[in-house]
Every structure is written in structure tokens, then in C-alpha cells.
C-alpha positions, -999 to 999 in steps of 0.1 A, spaced: 125 83 -171 100 57 -182 101 40 -148 96 73 -130 67 81 -153 51 47 -146 56 50 -109 41 85 -109 11 73 -129 6 43 -106 8 66 -75 -16 92 -89 -41 66 -101 -41 50 -66 -47 84 -51 -76 92 -74 -93 59 -68 -91 61 -30 -102 97 -31 -133 89 -51 -141 59 -28 -145 83 1 -167 108 -18 -191 128 4 -225 144 1 -231 181 3 -242 182 39 -210 172 56 -189 196 76 -153 208 70 -140 184 96 -154 155 79 -140 167 46 -105 168 62 -110 133 77 -121 119 43 -91 135 26 -67 122 53 -82 87 51 -79 86 13 -44 100 12 -32 77 40 -47 46 24 -33 55 -10 2 61 3 1 29 24 -11 8 -5 15 23 -28 43 17 -3 31 -18 6 31 -27 -31 66 -14 -36 79 -33 -6 62 -65 -16 77 -62 -50 112 -56 -37 108 -85 -12 97 -110 -39 125 -98 -63 152 -102 -37 139 -136 -27 138 -148 -63 172 -134 -70 186 -153 -40 169 -185 -51 183 -180 -86 218 -176 -73 215 -206 -49 187 -230 -57 195 -251 -27 186 -222 -4 150 -219 -16 136 -237 15 155 -213 38 144 -182 19 107 -191 14 95 -190 50 112 -156 59 99 -142 26 63 -152 34 66 -138 69 79 -105 56 51 -103 30 26 -109 58 41 -82 80 41 -57 51 5 -65 43 -5 -61 80 9 -25 79 -14 -17 49 -44 -33 67 -34 -12 98 -36 19 76 -70 8 64 -83 4 100 -69 39 109 -87 54 78 -120 38 89 -115 53 123 -109 87 108 -140 85 87 -161 72 115 -155 102 138 
């Protein structure tokens, strides 16, 4: 229950921070409001998912190294490659959110 509460708090705080980052002034139209909301939600979900994936990747790699210390050289490069690919997906979501806001 404690882990679920912590995950929910992290998710909601991420959503609140990204939503306030895309705050708008009073003169914008409803279409821009939807674009800002979509960009904030998409970026928040992408950041949350990316953080979970990176945590699981690092935990699995460290567990593998702990079980077999001789395999650390073989695990390090694929782990770094996996982390870079996960991060690139989050950056891709950032680019998409900028495109939504720019319309």
C-alpha cells in the first residue's frame, strides 16, 4: 500500500508540475487549451514511464552484476544503450508536446 501511495504521489506531482509549466493567459482559444493540456499530460506520462523503465533497467543490471560479478563488462554496455533508448523516447514526447503547443 505504501509503494502504491508513493507511486501515485509521484505521478500526480509530475502531472501538476507539467500542467503549471504550460499555463496560459486569458486570451487563448479552446483549441490551444486542449493542446496545452495534451502536451502537459503527454509529457508527464512519458516522464513517469521513462523514470520507471530506467529504474527497472538499472535494478535488473545491478542484480545481474551482483549475481555474477564477472559479467559486469557484458551487462554495462547493453544497459547504457537501453537507458539511452528509453531517454530518447521521453525526449521524443517532449518534441511532440512542443509541436502541439506551437500549433
